[in-house]
N, C-alpha and C positions, 0 to 999 in steps of 0.2 A: 405715482400712478399704480393701479392694481397690477399691471403687467410686470412691475418690478418684483412681484412674488416669484417670478422665474429667476432663479439664481444661476449664474454661469460665469465662468472664468475666461477672460480674454487676455491672459498673460502672455499668450503667444504672439501678440501684436505690440510692436514698439512705436516710438514716434515716427520713425522713417516709414514704417510699414503703413500706418494709418494715413499719413500724408499721401503716400503713393496710391493707396486704394481710393482715397477721395478724389485725387486728380484724375486717375484713369476712369473712374465711374462717371464723373461729370463731363469728361471729354466726350463720352458717348452720347450725351444729350446735344451739345453743340460745342465743338472744340474752340470756335471763335470766342465764346463767352468764358470758357475755362481759362484759355490762354490770356484773355483780357483780364480776368480776375487775378491770375498769377502776376501779371505785370503791374496791376494796380497795387497789389499787396507789396510788391518789391518797392515801388515808389513810396508807399506809406512807411515801409521799414526804414528807408533811407532818411525820411523826415524824422522818424521817431529816434533814430540814432543821435540826433542833435537835441534830444530832450532827455537829459539824464534823470529827471524826476519820474520818468515813466519806467516802471519795472519790466524785467524780462518777461514775466507772465502776462502783463498788460500788453506788451508789444506783440507777443505771440497771438493773443486773443484778437487784437485789432487787425493783425495781418490775416488771420483766418477770416474775420468778418469781411475784410476788404476782398479777399479771394472769392467769397460767397455773395458779394453784394448784389449780384444780378440773378440770384437763384429764383426770384419770382418770375423771371422771363421764361423759365422752363414750363410755365403754365399759361403763357400768353403768346400772342403773335407779334410781339414788339421787337424781336431780336434784330431784324434788319434795320429798324429805325435806330436802335441803340448804339450801333457802331458808327454813328455820325456825331460830329462835334456839337452841332446845334440841332436839337430835336425837342418837340413838345410832347412826344409820346413817352411819358415817363411815369405816369401815376399808376397804371394798372400793375406793372411789374413791381413798382415800389411798395404798393400795398400788399400784394401777395408775398413779396419777399419779407416784409415786416412780420406778417402772420406766420410764415414758415419759421423764421428765426425765433420768434416768440414761443411758438408751440412745440417745435421739434428739434431744438438744438440747445447745447449748453450755454449759448451766448444770448439767452433770452432777455437779459437786462439791457442789451444794446440794440434791441429790435427797432426802436425809434430812429436810430442812426440810419438804418436801411430805408425806413419810410421817407426820410428827409434827405437822402444822399444826392438829390438833385435840387433841393430847395435853396434859394439865394440867402446869403447870410443876413441881409438886411431884414428879411422876414423871419428867418429862423431865430435870430437873436431875440426877437420880441415875444416868442412863444413861451408862455409861462408854464405850460403843461409838458415841456420837454426839458429833461435834465441837462445840466452843463456838460456832463460826460457824453451824452448822446449828441448834443449839438456839435461838440468838438470832433467826435468820431465821424459824424455825418460830413462835416467840412473837410476833414482829412481825406475821406473817401471821394468826396465830390471833386476836390482839386486834383487828386491823383488820377481819378477816372477821366477827367477832361484832358489832362496832360497825355495820358496814354492814347486816347482817341486821336488827339491832335498829332502826336508824333507817329504812332504806329498804324493808324487806320487811314488818316487823311494825308499823311506825308508832309505835315507842316514843319517849320523850323522851330527850334527851342527859342530863338530870339523873338520870333513873332508871338509865340505863346506868352513869353515874359511880358511883352508889351500889352497883350490882352488882359492878363491878370493884374498888372499894375493899374491899368485903366479902370478895372472893376474891383479894385481893392476896397473893402468896406461895404460894397454893395452886393455883388455876387459871391465874393470870397472873403473869408475871415482874415483880417490884416495880419495877425500873427503867423498863420500858416502860409500866407503868400510870401512873407519875408523869409520864413523858414525854407520854403521850397526854392526861392530865388538865390539862396546862399550856395546852391549847387548847380551843376551843369548836367543836362540830360541829352542823350542822343537816342535815335530809334534803337530798339532792342527787342529780342524775341523772348518768349517764355522759356525756351530751352537755354538761352544765355543766363536767364535769372537762376535757373536750377543749378548752374555751374558757379554761381557767385559764392565764394567761401563765407562771407559775412551773413548772407541770407540763409545759407545752409546751417551755419552755427546758430542763428536765431531760432530756426525750426527745431533744432536738437537740444537747445540749451535747457529748456524746462520740460521735464518728462511729463507725459500725461498720466493721470491716475487711472486705475482700472475703470472707475466709474466714467471718467471722461472718454476713454476709448470706447466703452459700450455706448455712450451717448452719441459719439460721432459715427459709429457704425449704424446705429439706429437712424441717425440723420439721413444717411444715404438711402436706407430702406424706406423711410418716410418720403423721400424725394420721389420714389417710384409711385407711391400712392398719391402723392401730391399732384401728379400729372394726370392720373386717371381715377375717377371716383369709384370705378367698378373694382379696383384692386384694394380698396380700403380694408384694412385689417387682415388681408389674406396672409401676409407673412406672419403676423402675430398669431393668427388662428392655426396656421400650419405648425408653428413652433410650439404652441401650447399642446396641441394634439400629440405631437412628437414626444414631448416631455412626458405626458401621461402614459403613452404606450411604452416608453422606455422604462418607466417606473413599474408598470404592471408586468413587464417582461423581466424585471429584476436585474437590469443592467447595473454595473458598477458605477461609482461616481464619475470616473473619467469618461467612461463610455456615454453616460447620460449627458455630460458636458459637451462631448463631441456632437451628439445628436442635436442638442439645443443650438449650438453655434452653427452647425451645418444647415439646420432649418432656417435660422435667421438669415443666412447668406444665400439661400438656394435660388432666389429670384433676382439677385442683384443685377443681372444682365438685362432685365426688362427696362432698366433705365435708358437703354439704347434702342428700344423698340418704338417706332412711331406711334403716337397717341391714336391715330386713326385706325391702327391695327388693334391696339389694346382695347379700344372702345367700339370696334366694329359691331353693328347691331345684327348679327346673324352668323351663320357658318362661314368661316374664312375660306377663301379660294385656295387652291393648292399653292399658288405663288405667295399669298399672304401667310399661309401656314408655314411655308419654308422660311420666311422672314421671322415669324414668331419663334420658330424652333432654334434660331440662331442665338436666342437669349442665353442658352447654356454656354455656347462658345464665348459670348461676350462676358459672361460671368467669369469664365476661366481667364480671359485676358485681364479683367479687372483685378483678379486675385494676384496676377503676376507670380512672383516667388514668395509672397508674403503670407499665404495661408497654408499651414502645414497639413499633410495627410495625417489622419483620415478625415479631418473636417472638410478638406478640399473635395475629397471623393464623395462624401455624403451629400454635399451641396450640388455637385456636378452630375450625380447619378439619379436624381429624383424623378426622371422620366424614363428610366430603364424598367423593363419588365422581365419577369422570371423566364419567359419563353424566348427571349431574344428579340422581341418585336418592338422594343422601346427605342429611344434615341438619347444621346447622339451616337453611342458606340454599339448599340445592339447587343449589350452584355446579357449573359444568361445567369440562371440561378446560382451556379457554383462560383460566379465571379462577383456576386453581390452580398455584402455583409448584412447582418441583422440590422445594424444602425442605418445603412443605406436603404434597406427595405422599409424601415419605420417611416422615414421622411417621405419616401415615395407614396406610401399609403396615406399619410397625414395630408400631403399635398392634394391628393384626389378628394379626400373627404372635405377638406377646406374649400376646394373649388366648387364642389357640389352644394355645400351648405351656404355658399356666398352668392350674392347677386352678380349678374353680368349685364351688359347692354342688351343681350339677346335672351336672357332668362331670369326668372325669379329664383330665390333660394329654394332648393329642394328640401322636402320634409324628411323626417327620420326614415319612414318606410321605404321611400324611393332610394335614399342613399344606401340603406342597408341592402336593398335588393341589388343595386348596381355593384357594390363591392363584393357581395356574395357571388354574383355572376362572374366577376373578375377572378375570384378565387377558383371557381369551378372551371374557368377557361385556362387556368394555369398562369395567370398574369401577376397575381399578388400572393404574398406569403400566407399560407393557410392559417398558421398559428396567430399571426398578427390580425388577420381579418376576424378570426374567432374572438380574439381579445377585444377588438373594436366593437363587435356586435354585442358581446357580453357586458361591456361597460360603457356603451354608447351614451346613455343619459348622463352619467357622472362626468365623463370626459368632456362632453359638449357644454355642460353647465359650468364647469370650471373654466373652460375656454371662453364662454360668454362673459363671465365676470371679469376675466383678465383683459378682454378686448374692449369692454364697454367704455372705459375712459377715453381710449384713442378714438373710438367711433363717435363719441360725443363731441370731441374736439373738431373732427371733420364736419360733423353736422352743423356746428356753430360757426365754422370758418367762413362760410359764404355770407352769413348775416353780419359777421364782424367786418368782412370785406366791404359790404355795402355801406355800413355805418362809417367806417374810416374814410372811404372814398368820398362820401357825401360831405364829410367834415373838412377834409384837407385838400382835395383836388382843386377846389376853387382858388386856392392860394396862387396857382400859376395860371388861372383862367384869364 
């Protein structure tokens, strides 16, 4: 993708940190689904331990996929239906989940496993356009998913579950995985108990992520925000690109530029916890809704935990502060705000003005320049940075357009892909 032209180093994040960030982020969408995903990943991990031919890296990827298997539900209204053992409301979130995994994660080769993670084995086995690897991953997740719902959502006994899967062995469930699962005993357990399991912890830490994988997983969370609200599409990438260009024009050193880019990438992470009806509200927000919207900075800080170092942390968390102290959440003033923090604050405003929202069209150059000029005169934005933005506006925005175009094209194509896949496969369970 063209946006890879932005080079940055995420060496400050290790395996444990990225896993913690992912879990805290998705908990803010719906904790039921994230906890369910963690429990499903744990069941999958126990099954895979009995398959020595599966490598540690494959185990890690399959467990990540299992943890994220319901990501498509973040864009649908199916969540309440999905915590039941028997439900037919499975296709919308399965298709959206498949498209998300395919387009926005390092696990794109396993996207079909998410599409078919509710499909019965008797039908999945006959599908010639689905790879063996995806069929098996789908069945691993399907069996673990149903076990978790049975035990931890419906309060059923493991003995009763074993009778159900034995009766449907070869039809709903793949025989090999049924036998593999029934070699073990399971009792109800919580996601917190999973996190304390030494073998599960070792599995997560055993294979280190590469720098590229960590960047991809961070972007996965960022794309999750945009995935929920079409009006935030490319906002983070636009803000990051503008920040990078301003940092270069201001001749920041390599480390400072890297801090700016990373802080910009992470600046709106907390919006994953803001209700879609607020993100997409077609007009000016009420004081109550605006108060909720402003909590995205606090949510971002909670998602960071202790895993994002300063100054990247402060760059991300201070993008709504103003030089005169009128910003939020801390009401900081000019002397408390670094140049790096000021850069992302200005880039965020330009990005928001240049982008579409449910209540407005994209503003043109003249209007954007007039607005930020007014903010400079009112003592809200850094004068030198605004001057730089005005002087190089066309160059900055053209580079930003080129970087963001591939991502925008994916989003524009996503709905068409959804309609095509739904029409092709949903009748399987009709």
